N, CA, C and O atoms as CSV, one atom per row, in Angstrom:
chain,resi,resn,atom,element,x,y,z
A,1,MET,N,N,9.666,2.476,37.323
A,1,MET,CA,C,9.564,3.513,36.328
A,1,MET,C,C,8.751,2.992,35.137
A,1,MET,O,O,9.005,1.903,34.624
A,2,LEU,N,N,7.784,3.782,34.717
A,2,LEU,CA,C,6.982,3.432,33.557
A,2,LEU,C,C,7.771,3.701,32.284
A,2,LEU,O,O,8.497,4.690,32.185
A,3,GLN,N,N,7.619,2.817,31.322
A,3,GLN,CA,C,8.238,3.053,30.019
A,3,GLN,C,C,7.460,2.329,28.936
A,3,GLN,O,O,6.798,1.322,29.183
A,4,VAL,N,N,7.557,2.865,27.742
A,4,VAL,CA,C,6.962,2.241,26.566
A,4,VAL,C,C,8.021,2.190,25.473
A,4,VAL,O,O,8.977,2.967,25.478
A,5,THR,N,N,7.839,1.279,24.552
A,5,THR,CA,C,8.728,1.161,23.404
A,5,THR,C,C,7.978,1.657,22.179
A,5,THR,O,O,6.878,1.196,21.873
A,6,ILE,N,N,8.597,2.605,21.482
A,6,ILE,CA,C,8.010,3.163,20.266
A,6,ILE,C,C,8.910,2.806,19.102
A,6,ILE,O,O,10.100,3.124,19.112
A,7,LEU,N,N,8.355,2.152,18.104
A,7,LEU,CA,C,9.098,1.845,16.885
A,7,LEU,C,C,8.561,2.765,15.793
A,7,LEU,O,O,7.385,2.699,15.435
A,8,ILE,N,N,9.426,3.617,15.274
A,8,ILE,CA,C,9.032,4.544,14.210
A,8,ILE,C,C,9.777,4.133,12.948
A,8,ILE,O,O,11.007,4.095,12.924
A,9,ALA,N,N,9.025,3.831,11.913
A,9,ALA,CA,C,9.605,3.370,10.649
A,9,ALA,C,C,9.266,4.363,9.549
A,9,ALA,O,O,8.189,4.960,9.549
A,10,GLY,N,N,10.170,4.532,8.634
A,10,GLY,CA,C,9.945,5.455,7.530
A,10,GLY,C,C,9.653,4.738,6.233
A,10,GLY,O,O,10.120,3.624,5.996
A,11,ASP,N,N,8.891,5.381,5.419
A,11,ASP,CA,C,8.693,5.016,4.024
A,11,ASP,C,C,8.264,3.576,3.763
A,11,ASP,O,O,8.921,2.854,3.013
A,12,LEU,N,N,7.176,3.168,4.376
A,12,LEU,CA,C,6.574,1.886,4.013
A,12,LEU,C,C,5.929,2.066,2.645
A,12,LEU,O,O,5.112,2.966,2.446
A,13,CYS,N,N,6.302,1.203,1.706
A,13,CYS,CA,C,5.810,1.367,0.338
A,13,CYS,C,C,5.724,0.016,-0.362
A,13,CYS,O,O,6.750,-0.547,-0.745
A,14,PRO,N,N,4.514,-0.509,-0.532
A,14,PRO,CA,C,4.392,-1.731,-1.329
A,14,PRO,C,C,4.873,-1.481,-2.754
A,14,PRO,O,O,4.453,-0.522,-3.402
A,15,THR,N,N,5.755,-2.351,-3.234
A,15,THR,CA,C,6.302,-2.235,-4.587
A,15,THR,C,C,6.203,-3.583,-5.285
A,15,THR,O,O,5.761,-4.569,-4.694
A,16,SER,N,N,6.611,-3.618,-6.530
A,16,SER,CA,C,6.563,-4.877,-7.279
A,16,SER,C,C,7.417,-5.955,-6.613
A,16,SER,O,O,7.143,-7.144,-6.776
A,17,ASN,N,N,8.447,-5.555,-5.866
A,17,ASN,CA,C,9.314,-6.522,-5.187
A,17,ASN,C,C,8.671,-7.178,-3.967
A,17,ASN,O,O,9.048,-8.291,-3.600
A,18,ASN,N,N,7.721,-6.516,-3.342
A,18,ASN,CA,C,7.151,-7.045,-2.095
A,18,ASN,C,C,5.633,-7.096,-2.069
A,18,ASN,O,O,5.046,-7.439,-1.042
A,19,ILE,N,N,4.989,-6.765,-3.172
A,19,ILE,CA,C,3.531,-6.646,-3.188
A,19,ILE,C,C,2.833,-7.955,-2.798
A,19,ILE,O,O,1.798,-7.938,-2.132
A,20,GLU,N,N,3.400,-9.070,-3.212
A,20,GLU,CA,C,2.797,-10.366,-2.878
A,20,GLU,C,C,2.814,-10.601,-1.369
A,20,GLU,O,O,1.870,-11.171,-0.822
A,21,LEU,N,N,3.880,-10.168,-0.691
A,21,LEU,CA,C,3.957,-10.309,0.764
A,21,LEU,C,C,2.898,-9.461,1.450
A,21,LEU,O,O,2.312,-9.885,2.446
A,22,PHE,N,N,2.645,-8.257,0.923
A,22,PHE,CA,C,1.579,-7.422,1.465
A,22,PHE,C,C,0.221,-8.070,1.238
A,22,PHE,O,O,-0.609,-8.112,2.146
A,23,GLU,N,N,-0.008,-8.572,0.037
A,23,GLU,CA,C,-1.292,-9.205,-0.294
A,23,GLU,C,C,-1.582,-10.391,0.616
A,23,GLU,O,O,-2.716,-10.574,1.058
A,24,LYS,N,N,-0.554,-11.202,0.899
A,24,LYS,CA,C,-0.716,-12.405,1.723
A,24,LYS,C,C,-0.593,-12.120,3.221
A,24,LYS,O,O,-0.714,-13.032,4.040
A,25,SER,N,N,-0.354,-10.861,3.578
A,25,SER,CA,C,-0.143,-10.474,4.985
A,25,SER,C,C,1.042,-11.210,5.594
A,25,SER,O,O,1.036,-11.519,6.786
A,26,ASP,N,N,2.048,-11.491,4.792
A,26,ASP,CA,C,3.227,-12.210,5.262
A,26,ASP,C,C,4.232,-11.213,5.823
A,26,ASP,O,O,5.270,-10.949,5.216
A,27,ILE,N,N,3.911,-10.664,6.987
A,27,ILE,CA,C,4.757,-9.613,7.538
A,27,ILE,C,C,6.080,-10.148,8.078
A,27,ILE,O,O,7.058,-9.405,8.156
A,28,ARG,N,N,6.122,-11.410,8.446
A,28,ARG,CA,C,7.394,-11.986,8.900
A,28,ARG,C,C,8.413,-11.954,7.759
A,28,ARG,O,O,9.558,-11.550,7.965
A,29,SER,N,N,8.012,-12.371,6.571
A,29,SER,CA,C,8.920,-12.326,5.415
A,29,SER,C,C,9.174,-10.889,4.974
A,29,SER,O,O,10.279,-10.554,4.548
A,30,LEU,N,N,8.162,-10.049,5.075
A,30,LEU,CA,C,8.294,-8.652,4.684
A,30,LEU,C,C,9.330,-7.935,5.538
A,30,LEU,O,O,10.144,-7.172,5.017
A,31,LEU,N,N,9.303,-8.174,6.847
A,31,LEU,CA,C,10.191,-7.485,7.779
A,31,LEU,C,C,11.503,-8.223,8.033
A,31,LEU,O,O,12.510,-7.591,8.352
A,32,GLY,N,N,11.507,-9.525,7.898
A,32,GLY,CA,C,12.667,-10.320,8.311
A,32,GLY,C,C,12.535,-10.652,9.789
A,32,GLY,O,O,11.832,-9.955,10.520
A,33,ASP,N,N,13.197,-11.698,10.232
A,33,ASP,CA,C,13.022,-12.202,11.595
A,33,ASP,C,C,13.380,-11.180,12.676
A,33,ASP,O,O,12.638,-11.013,13.644
A,34,GLU,N,N,14.503,-10.506,12.514
A,34,GLU,CA,C,14.957,-9.582,13.561
A,34,GLU,C,C,14.018,-8.379,13.709
A,34,GLU,O,O,13.630,-8.028,14.823
A,35,LEU,N,N,13.657,-7.757,12.598
A,35,LEU,CA,C,12.742,-6.620,12.654
A,35,LEU,C,C,11.341,-7.067,13.061
A,35,LEU,O,O,10.636,-6.343,13.763
A,36,PHE,N,N,10.942,-8.244,12.626
A,36,PHE,CA,C,9.639,-8.785,13.016
A,36,PHE,C,C,9.535,-8.892,14.540
A,36,PHE,O,O,8.511,-8.530,15.120
A,37,ALA,N,N,10.582,-9.386,15.182
A,37,ALA,CA,C,10.593,-9.498,16.646
A,37,ALA,C,C,10.524,-8.122,17.298
A,37,ALA,O,O,9.763,-7.923,18.245
A,38,LEU,N,N,11.302,-7.181,16.805
A,38,LEU,CA,C,11.256,-5.817,17.346
A,38,LEU,C,C,9.872,-5.205,17.157
A,38,LEU,O,O,9.330,-4.582,18.070
A,39,TRP,N,N,9.310,-5.386,15.977
A,39,TRP,CA,C,7.995,-4.840,15.636
A,39,TRP,C,C,6.938,-5.371,16.607
A,39,TRP,O,O,6.137,-4.603,17.141
A,40,ASN,N,N,6.940,-6.666,16.829
A,40,ASN,CA,C,5.925,-7.277,17.693
A,40,ASN,C,C,6.097,-6.926,19.162
A,40,ASN,O,O,5.130,-6.976,19.922
A,41,ASN,N,N,7.308,-6.573,19.574
A,41,ASN,CA,C,7.548,-6.231,20.975
A,41,ASN,C,C,7.341,-4.757,21.286
A,41,ASN,O,O,7.388,-4.365,22.452
A,42,ALA,N,N,7.114,-3.938,20.279
A,42,ALA,CA,C,6.917,-2.505,20.496
A,42,ALA,C,C,5.512,-2.245,21.042
A,42,ALA,O,O,4.543,-2.888,20.639
A,43,ASP,N,N,5.425,-1.293,21.965
A,43,ASP,CA,C,4.115,-0.873,22.474
A,43,ASP,C,C,3.379,-0.045,21.430
A,43,ASP,O,O,2.163,-0.161,21.277
A,44,PHE,N,N,4.131,0.798,20.706
A,44,PHE,CA,C,3.569,1.623,19.642
A,44,PHE,C,C,4.361,1.395,18.368
A,44,PHE,O,O,5.590,1.336,18.384
A,45,ARG,N,N,3.628,1.267,17.250
A,45,ARG,CA,C,4.254,1.089,15.936
A,45,ARG,C,C,3.746,2.202,15.018
A,45,ARG,O,O,2.556,2.275,14.712
A,46,VAL,N,N,4.659,3.057,14.589
A,46,VAL,CA,C,4.313,4.218,13.771
A,46,VAL,C,C,5.139,4.163,12.498
A,46,VAL,O,O,6.343,3.911,12.544
A,47,PHE,N,N,4.493,4.399,11.361
A,47,PHE,CA,C,5.276,4.485,10.127
A,47,PHE,C,C,4.668,5.456,9.151
A,47,PHE,O,O,3.485,5.790,9.215
A,48,ASN,N,N,5.525,5.904,8.234
A,48,ASN,CA,C,5.132,6.770,7.144
A,48,ASN,C,C,4.685,5.889,5.977
A,48,ASN,O,O,5.439,5.034,5.511
A,49,LEU,N,N,3.466,6.102,5.514
A,49,LEU,CA,C,2.978,5.392,4.333
A,49,LEU,C,C,3.331,6.238,3.122
A,49,LEU,O,O,2.722,7.283,2.891
A,50,GLU,N,N,4.301,5.796,2.356
A,50,GLU,CA,C,4.925,6.605,1.311
A,50,GLU,C,C,4.192,6.538,-0.022
A,50,GLU,O,O,4.738,6.971,-1.036
A,51,THR,N,N,2.984,6.011,-0.049
A,51,THR,CA,C,2.253,5.889,-1.309
A,51,THR,C,C,0.754,5.939,-1.068
A,51,THR,O,O,0.280,5.503,-0.019
A,52,PRO,N,N,0.007,6.463,-2.021
A,52,PRO,CA,C,-1.442,6.328,-1.918
A,52,PRO,C,C,-1.851,4.875,-2.204
A,52,PRO,O,O,-1.186,4.173,-2.966
A,53,ILE,N,N,-2.935,4.446,-1.593
A,53,ILE,CA,C,-3.465,3.095,-1.786
A,53,ILE,C,C,-4.758,3.229,-2.594
A,53,ILE,O,O,-5.769,3.714,-2.086
A,54,THR,N,N,-4.716,2.801,-3.835
A,54,THR,CA,C,-5.875,2.922,-4.714
A,54,THR,C,C,-5.725,1.991,-5.913
A,54,THR,O,O,-4.613,1.678,-6.339
A,55,ASP,N,N,-6.850,1.561,-6.441
A,55,ASP,CA,C,-6.847,0.746,-7.663
A,55,ASP,C,C,-7.067,1.596,-8.911
A,55,ASP,O,O,-6.935,1.111,-10.034
A,56,VAL,N,N,-7.401,2.865,-8.704
A,56,VAL,CA,C,-7.648,3.774,-9.823
A,56,VAL,C,C,-6.431,4.683,-9.970
A,56,VAL,O,O,-6.118,5.473,-9.080
A,57,LYS,N,N,-5.764,4.560,-11.090
A,57,LYS,CA,C,-4.569,5.378,-11.307
A,57,LYS,C,C,-4.954,6.697,-11.967
A,57,LYS,O,O,-5.526,6.730,-13.057
A,58,THR,N,N,-4.623,7.779,-11.270
A,58,THR,CA,C,-4.838,9.138,-11.764
A,58,THR,C,C,-3.568,9.940,-11.479
A,58,THR,O,O,-3.602,10.893,-10.702
A,59,PRO,N,N,-2.446,9.561,-12.104
A,59,PRO,CA,C,-1.175,10.193,-11.766
A,59,PRO,C,C,-1.153,11.689,-12.061
A,59,PRO,O,O,-1.646,12.145,-13.093
A,60,ILE,N,N,-0.574,12.432,-11.136
A,60,ILE,CA,C,-0.406,13.861,-11.349
A,60,ILE,C,C,0.823,14.091,-12.219
A,60,ILE,O,O,1.678,13.215,-12.348
A,61,GLN,N,N,0.901,15.268,-12.809
A,61,GLN,CA,C,2.076,15.608,-13.608
A,61,GLN,C,C,3.156,16.084,-12.641
A,61,GLN,O,O,2.941,17.014,-11.864
A,62,LYS,N,N,4.304,15.445,-12.696
A,62,LYS,CA,C,5.406,15.805,-11.808
A,62,LYS,C,C,6.691,15.218,-12.332
A,62,LYS,O,O,6.678,14.374,-13.228
A,63,HIS,N,N,7.796,15.658,-11.779
A,63,HIS,CA,C,9.093,15.050,-12.055
A,63,HIS,C,C,9.283,13.961,-11.018
A,63,HIS,O,O,8.950,14.155,-9.849
A,64,GLY,N,N,9.811,12.824,-11.425
A,64,GLY,CA,C,9.989,11.711,-10.508
A,64,GLY,C,C,8.829,10.743,-10.601
A,64,GLY,O,O,7.872,10.972,-11.341
A,65,PRO,N,N,8.920,9.653,-9.843
A,65,PRO,CA,C,7.911,8.595,-9.951
A,65,PRO,C,C,6.573,8.977,-9.317
A,65,PRO,O,O,6.521,9.719,-8.336
A,66,ASN,N,N,5.507,8.459,-9.896
A,66,ASN,CA,C,4.165,8.553,-9.326
A,66,ASN,C,C,3.868,7.218,-8.655
A,66,ASN,O,O,3.569,6.229,-9.324
A,67,LEU,N,N,3.951,7.201,-7.356
A,67,LEU,CA,C,3.737,5.954,-6.625
A,67,LEU,C,C,2.253,5.637,-6.481
A,67,LEU,O,O,1.402,6.526,-6.450
A,68,CYS,N,N,1.976,4.337,-6.393
A,68,CYS,CA,C,0.607,3.865,-6.221
A,68,CYS,C,C,0.679,2.395,-5.807
A,68,CYS,O,O,1.427,1.613,-6.393
A,69,ALA,N,N,-0.101,2.032,-4.798
A,69,ALA,CA,C,-0.181,0.630,-4.378
A,69,ALA,C,C,-1.646,0.197,-4.440
A,69,ALA,O,O,-2.529,0.965,-4.058
A,70,PRO,N,N,-1.915,-1.013,-4.912
A,70,PRO,CA,C,-3.296,-1.480,-5.016
A,70,PRO,C,C,-3.928,-1.713,-3.640
A,70,PRO,O,O,-3.233,-1.944,-2.651
A,71,THR,N,N,-5.234,-1.648,-3.605
A,71,THR,CA,C,-5.968,-1.774,-2.336
A,71,THR,C,C,-5.724,-3.113,-1.650
A,71,THR,O,O,-5.830,-3.195,-0.427
A,72,ARG,N,N,-5.407,-4.142,-2.384
A,72,ARG,CA,C,-5.178,-5.454,-1.767
A,72,ARG,C,C,-3.948,-5.457,-0.853
A,72,ARG,O,O,-3.782,-6.372,-0.046
A,73,THR,N,N,-3.084,-4.437,-0.974
A,73,THR,CA,C,-1.924,-4.348,-0.086
A,73,THR,C,C,-2.321,-3.937,1.333
A,73,THR,O,O,-1.511,-4.026,2.255
A,74,MET,N,N,-3.561,-3.491,1.506
A,74,MET,CA,C,-4.044,-3.169,2.854
A,74,MET,C,C,-4.026,-4.399,3.756
A,74,MET,O,O,-3.981,-4.264,4.978
A,75,ASN,N,N,-4.061,-5.596,3.171
A,75,ASN,CA,C,-3.972,-6.823,3.979
A,75,ASN,C,C,-2.716,-6.792,4.840
A,75,ASN,O,O,-2.775,-7.022,6.048
A,76,GLY,N,N,-1.582,-6.507,4.213
A,76,GLY,CA,C,-0.319,-6.472,4.937
A,76,GLY,C,C,-0.186,-5.262,5.839
A,76,GLY,O,O,0.360,-5.360,6.938
A,77,ILE,N,N,-0.679,-4.126,5.386
A,77,ILE,CA,C,-0.617,-2.916,6.214
A,77,ILE,C,C,-1.409,-3.128,7.492
A,77,ILE,O,O,-0.951,-2.764,8.575
A,78,THR,N,N,-2.580,-3.707,7.375
A,78,THR,CA,C,-3.402,-3.997,8.549
A,78,THR,C,C,-2.725,-5.032,9.445
A,78,THR,O,O,-2.765,-4.909,10.669
A,79,ALA,N,N,-2.106,-6.046,8.849
A,79,ALA,CA,C,-1.421,-7.089,9.625
A,79,ALA,C,C,-0.241,-6.533,10.421
A,79,ALA,O,O,0.149,-7.115,11.432
A,80,LEU,N,N,0.325,-5.421,9.977
A,80,LEU,CA,C,1.412,-4.787,10.718
A,80,LEU,C,C,0.915,-4.152,12.028
A,80,LEU,O,O,1.717,-3.773,12.880
A,81,GLN,N,N,-0.366,-4.045,12.174
A,81,GLN,CA,C,-1.001,-3.482,13.369
A,81,GLN,C,C,-0.391,-2.140,13.767
A,81,GLN,O,O,0.097,-1.982,14.886
A,82,PRO,N,N,-0.419,-1.181,12.852
A,82,PRO,CA,C,0.165,0.114,13.188
A,82,PRO,C,C,-0.647,0.831,14.263
A,82,PRO,O,O,-1.876,0.763,14.285
A,83,SER,N,N,0.053,1.509,15.138
A,83,SER,CA,C,-0.603,2.361,16.125
A,83,SER,C,C,-1.004,3.679,15.477
A,83,SER,O,O,-2.005,4.295,15.843
A,84,LEU,N,N,-0.198,4.095,14.505
A,84,LEU,CA,C,-0.421,5.362,13.825
A,84,LEU,C,C,0.321,5.340,12.498
A,84,LEU,O,O,1.443,4.841,12.408
A,85,ILE,N,N,-0.323,5.890,11.466
A,85,ILE,CA,C,0.300,6.034,10.153
A,85,ILE,C,C,0.413,7.520,9.841
A,85,ILE,O,O,-0.522,8.289,10.060
A,86,ILE,N,N,1.561,7.905,9.333
A,86,ILE,CA,C,1.795,9.291,8.952
A,86,ILE,C,C,1.688,9.390,7.429
A,86,ILE,O,O,2.322,8.631,6.696
A,87,LEU,N,N,0.877,10.338,6.973
A,87,LEU,CA,C,0.639,10.494,5.539
A,87,LEU,C,C,1.297,11.741,4.957
A,87,LEU,O,O,1.255,11.939,3.743
A,88,SER,N,N,1.896,12.573,5.778
A,88,SER,CA,C,2.493,13.818,5.273
A,88,SER,C,C,3.845,13.527,4.634
A,88,SER,O,O,4.875,13.481,5.308
A,89,ASN,N,N,3.816,13.332,3.325
A,89,ASN,CA,C,5.047,13.047,2.592
A,89,ASN,C,C,4.907,13.504,1.148
A,89,ASN,O,O,3.843,13.970,0.742
A,90,ASN,N,N,5.956,13.376,0.388
A,90,ASN,CA,C,5.991,13.888,-0.976
A,90,ASN,C,C,5.294,13.004,-2.009
A,90,ASN,O,O,5.280,13.347,-3.191
A,91,HIS,N,N,4.715,11.873,-1.592
A,91,HIS,CA,C,4.062,10.999,-2.574
A,91,HIS,C,C,2.569,10.785,-2.327
A,91,HIS,O,O,1.897,10.201,-3.177
A,92,ILE,N,N,2.029,11.236,-1.198
A,92,ILE,CA,C,0.642,10.908,-0.871
A,92,ILE,C,C,-0.346,11.464,-1.896
A,92,ILE,O,O,-1.456,10.945,-2.012
A,93,LEU,N,N,0.028,12.501,-2.638
A,93,LEU,CA,C,-0.862,13.044,-3.673
A,93,LEU,C,C,-0.438,12.633,-5.086
A,93,LEU,O,O,-0.872,13.244,-6.062
A,94,ASP,N,N,0.399,11.611,-5.200
A,94,ASP,CA,C,0.851,11.166,-6.521
A,94,ASP,C,C,-0.306,10.752,-7.432
A,94,ASP,O,O,-0.193,10.846,-8.655
A,95,GLN,N,N,-1.403,10.301,-6.856
A,95,GLN,CA,C,-2.569,9.916,-7.655
A,95,GLN,C,C,-3.705,10.936,-7.486
A,95,GLN,O,O,-4.880,10.619,-7.670
A,96,GLY,N,N,-3.322,12.152,-7.135
A,96,GLY,CA,C,-4.282,13.242,-6.992
A,96,GLY,C,C,-5.182,13.067,-5.778
A,96,GLY,O,O,-4.958,12.181,-4.953
A,97,PRO,N,N,-6.208,13.919,-5.671
A,97,PRO,CA,C,-7.125,13.842,-4.529
A,97,PRO,C,C,-7.813,12.481,-4.407
A,97,PRO,O,O,-8.089,12.019,-3.300
A,98,GLN,N,N,-8.085,11.851,-5.525
A,98,GLN,CA,C,-8.724,10.529,-5.518
A,98,GLN,C,C,-7.884,9.520,-4.761
A,98,GLN,O,O,-8.414,8.739,-3.971
A,99,GLY,N,N,-6.575,9.526,-4.994
A,99,GLY,CA,C,-5.686,8.588,-4.315
A,99,GLY,C,C,-5.629,8.830,-2.822
A,99,GLY,O,O,-5.638,7.886,-2.032
A,100,LEU,N,N,-5.570,10.097,-2.432
A,100,LEU,CA,C,-5.573,10.439,-1.009
A,100,LEU,C,C,-6.895,10.043,-0.361
A,100,LEU,O,O,-6.912,9.425,0.704
A,101,ASP,N,N,-7.998,10.401,-1.007
A,101,ASP,CA,C,-9.313,10.075,-0.442
A,101,ASP,C,C,-9.494,8.567,-0.274
A,101,ASP,O,O,-10.035,8.111,0.733
A,102,ASN,N,N,-9.042,7.801,-1.259
A,102,ASN,CA,C,-9.176,6.346,-1.168
A,102,ASN,C,C,-8.312,5.786,-0.040
A,102,ASN,O,O,-8.733,4.884,0.684
A,103,THR,N,N,-7.104,6.325,0.102
A,103,THR,CA,C,-6.201,5.885,1.172
A,103,THR,C,C,-6.830,6.154,2.536
A,103,THR,O,O,-6.861,5.273,3.396
A,104,ILE,N,N,-7.326,7.362,2.730
A,104,ILE,CA,C,-7.965,7.728,4.000
A,104,ILE,C,C,-9.178,6.849,4.263
A,104,ILE,O,O,-9.381,6.396,5.389
A,105,SER,N,N,-9.979,6.604,3.246
A,105,SER,CA,C,-11.160,5.751,3.395
A,105,SER,C,C,-10.772,4.336,3.832
A,105,SER,O,O,-11.413,3.757,4.708
A,106,LEU,N,N,-9.724,3.783,3.220
A,106,LEU,CA,C,-9.272,2.440,3.582
A,106,LEU,C,C,-8.724,2.393,5.007
A,106,LEU,O,O,-8.976,1.435,5.738
A,107,LEU,N,N,-7.986,3.412,5.399
A,107,LEU,CA,C,-7.456,3.451,6.761
A,107,LEU,C,C,-8.603,3.513,7.772
A,107,LEU,O,O,-8.591,2.802,8.777
A,108,ARG,N,N,-9.575,4.351,7.505
A,108,ARG,CA,C,-10.737,4.455,8.413
A,108,ARG,C,C,-11.513,3.139,8.460
A,108,ARG,O,O,-11.907,2.685,9.534
A,109,LYS,N,N,-11.729,2.534,7.307
A,109,LYS,CA,C,-12.450,1.259,7.236
A,109,LYS,C,C,-11.751,0.190,8.064
A,109,LYS,O,O,-12.407,-0.679,8.638
A,110,ASN,N,N,-10.428,0.247,8.129
A,110,ASN,CA,C,-9.641,-0.736,8.868
A,110,ASN,C,C,-9.266,-0.263,10.274
A,110,ASN,O,O,-8.428,-0.871,10.941
A,111,ASN,N,N,-9.901,0.834,10.715
A,111,ASN,CA,C,-9.674,1.385,12.060
A,111,ASN,C,C,-8.202,1.672,12.342
A,111,ASN,O,O,-7.697,1.385,13.427
A,112,ILE,N,N,-7.528,2.237,11.358
A,112,ILE,CA,C,-6.120,2.606,11.499
A,112,ILE,C,C,-6.037,4.128,11.618
A,112,ILE,O,O,-6.478,4.857,10.730
A,113,GLU,N,N,-5.471,4.588,12.717
A,113,GLU,CA,C,-5.321,6.021,12.938
A,113,GLU,C,C,-4.244,6.583,12.023
A,113,GLU,O,O,-3.269,5.902,11.705
A,114,PHE,N,N,-4.428,7.834,11.600
A,114,PHE,CA,C,-3.466,8.490,10.728
A,114,PHE,C,C,-3.424,9.979,11.036
A,114,PHE,O,O,-4.363,10.544,11.595
A,115,ILE,N,N,-2.313,10.597,10.656
A,115,ILE,CA,C,-2.168,12.048,10.746
A,115,ILE,C,C,-1.426,12.540,9.514
A,115,ILE,O,O,-0.843,11.754,8.768
A,116,GLY,N,N,-1.458,13.860,9.312
A,116,GLY,CA,C,-0.640,14.476,8.277
A,116,GLY,C,C,-1.315,14.700,6.946
A,116,GLY,O,O,-0.687,15.212,6.020
A,117,ALA,N,N,-2.570,14.335,6.824
A,117,ALA,CA,C,-3.321,14.574,5.589
A,117,ALA,C,C,-4.803,14.535,5.935
A,117,ALA,O,O,-5.204,13.970,6.953
A,118,GLY,N,N,-5.600,15.139,5.079
A,118,GLY,CA,C,-7.037,15.131,5.313
A,118,GLY,C,C,-7.762,15.926,4.253
A,118,GLY,O,O,-7.161,16.390,3.284
A,119,SER,N,N,-9.049,16.078,4.442
A,119,SER,CA,C,-9.863,16.777,3.451
A,119,SER,C,C,-9.768,18.295,3.575
A,119,SER,O,O,-10.236,19.026,2.702
A,120,ASN,N,N,-9.153,18.769,4.678
A,120,ASN,CA,C,-8.936,20.199,4.848
A,120,ASN,C,C,-7.727,20.400,5.767
A,120,ASN,O,O,-7.187,19.438,6.314
A,121,LEU,N,N,-7.312,21.654,5.929
A,121,LEU,CA,C,-6.121,21.956,6.711
A,121,LEU,C,C,-6.275,21.585,8.185
A,121,LEU,O,O,-5.320,21.131,8.816
A,122,ILE,N,N,-7.454,21.776,8.722
A,122,ILE,CA,C,-7.681,21.434,10.136
A,122,ILE,C,C,-7.509,19.934,10.352
A,122,ILE,O,O,-6.832,19.510,11.288
A,123,GLU,N,N,-8.120,19.140,9.490
A,123,GLU,CA,C,-7.990,17.677,9.604
A,123,GLU,C,C,-6.547,17.228,9.368
A,123,GLU,O,O,-6.044,16.344,10.062
A,124,ALA,N,N,-5.896,17.836,8.394
A,124,ALA,CA,C,-4.531,17.432,8.055
A,124,ALA,C,C,-3.517,17.797,9.146
A,124,ALA,O,O,-2.476,17.150,9.266
A,125,SER,N,N,-3.811,18.810,9.922
A,125,SER,CA,C,-2.840,19.254,10.928
A,125,SER,C,C,-3.214,18.846,12.350
A,125,SER,O,O,-2.573,19.284,13.306
A,126,ARG,N,N,-4.232,18.022,12.499
A,126,ARG,CA,C,-4.636,17.625,13.852
A,126,ARG,C,C,-3.571,16.746,14.493
A,126,ARG,O,O,-2.965,15.907,13.828
A,127,PRO,N,N,-3.350,16.940,15.776
A,127,PRO,CA,C,-2.391,16.096,16.488
A,127,PRO,C,C,-3.024,14.755,16.860
A,127,PRO,O,O,-4.237,14.574,16.762
A,128,TYR,N,N,-2.195,13.845,17.278
A,128,TYR,CA,C,-2.688,12.554,17.750
A,128,TYR,C,C,-1.870,12.150,18.971
A,128,TYR,O,O,-0.655,12.346,19.003
A,129,ILE,N,N,-2.528,11.592,19.964
A,129,ILE,CA,C,-1.853,11.178,21.186
A,129,ILE,C,C,-2.013,9.683,21.374
A,129,ILE,O,O,-3.129,9.169,21.450
A,130,LEU,N,N,-0.884,8.988,21.448
A,130,LEU,CA,C,-0.860,7.560,21.776
A,130,LEU,C,C,-0.763,7.450,23.295
A,130,LEU,O,O,-0.040,8.213,23.935
A,131,GLN,N,N,-1.500,6.492,23.870
A,131,GLN,CA,C,-1.484,6.308,25.316
A,131,GLN,C,C,-1.358,4.839,25.665
A,131,GLN,O,O,-2.038,3.995,25.081
A,132,ASP,N,N,-0.492,4.532,26.617
A,132,ASP,CA,C,-0.343,3.171,27.122
A,132,ASP,C,C,0.403,3.235,28.451
A,132,ASP,O,O,1.325,4.035,28.613
A,133,LYS,N,N,0.014,2.411,29.377
A,133,LYS,CA,C,0.698,2.297,30.663
A,133,LYS,C,C,0.827,3.639,31.385
A,133,LYS,O,O,1.802,3.878,32.098
A,134,GLY,N,N,-0.157,4.503,31.195
A,134,GLY,CA,C,-0.126,5.798,31.828
A,134,GLY,C,C,0.790,6.800,31.164
A,134,GLY,O,O,0.987,7.897,31.685
A,135,ILE,N,N,1.353,6.445,30.026
A,135,ILE,CA,C,2.262,7.328,29.297
A,135,ILE,C,C,1.550,7.824,28.043
A,135,ILE,O,O,0.898,7.060,27.331
A,136,ARG,N,N,1.691,9.116,27.796
A,136,ARG,CA,C,1.098,9.735,26.604
A,136,ARG,C,C,2.218,10.267,25.715
A,136,ARG,O,O,3.157,10.910,26.185
A,137,VAL,N,N,2.095,9.984,24.416
A,137,VAL,CA,C,3.075,10.463,23.435
A,137,VAL,C,C,2.304,11.188,22.331
A,137,VAL,O,O,1.415,10.621,21.696
A,138,GLY,N,N,2.663,12.444,22.120
A,138,GLY,CA,C,1.974,13.242,21.111
A,138,GLY,C,C,2.721,13.306,19.789
A,138,GLY,O,O,3.946,13.415,19.744
A,139,PHE,N,N,1.954,13.235,18.728
A,139,PHE,CA,C,2.489,13.394,17.360
A,139,PHE,C,C,1.739,14.525,16.692
A,139,PHE,O,O,2.011,14.848,15.535
């Protein structure tokens, strides 16, 4: 029987507590030994990126925090080797269109697939299919 392992993680967010680990790509310390082993053994790794990635702060007016992670945190995000990143969340526009555009640009530059946001509704709502070992999983 064919099978794949999918690890789906929520709310990845570089913060002041872990930003250095992201910068240094120290994913073992970032995840801890047990999660690191699970992460590396998964066929597919999917997570929600809970913040825009940008060095230019353009916070929108809102209630609650305006999240933002510097571009140097892409080192750790890339080291996590995500199969897919989900951007449809309540913080991706915290730094306005500029923050979203910069995040998308960085993901594309690093060949990281993403869904849930884009420059228009068609792009933002496009599905994505992960494939491995003859198994297809749609998001």
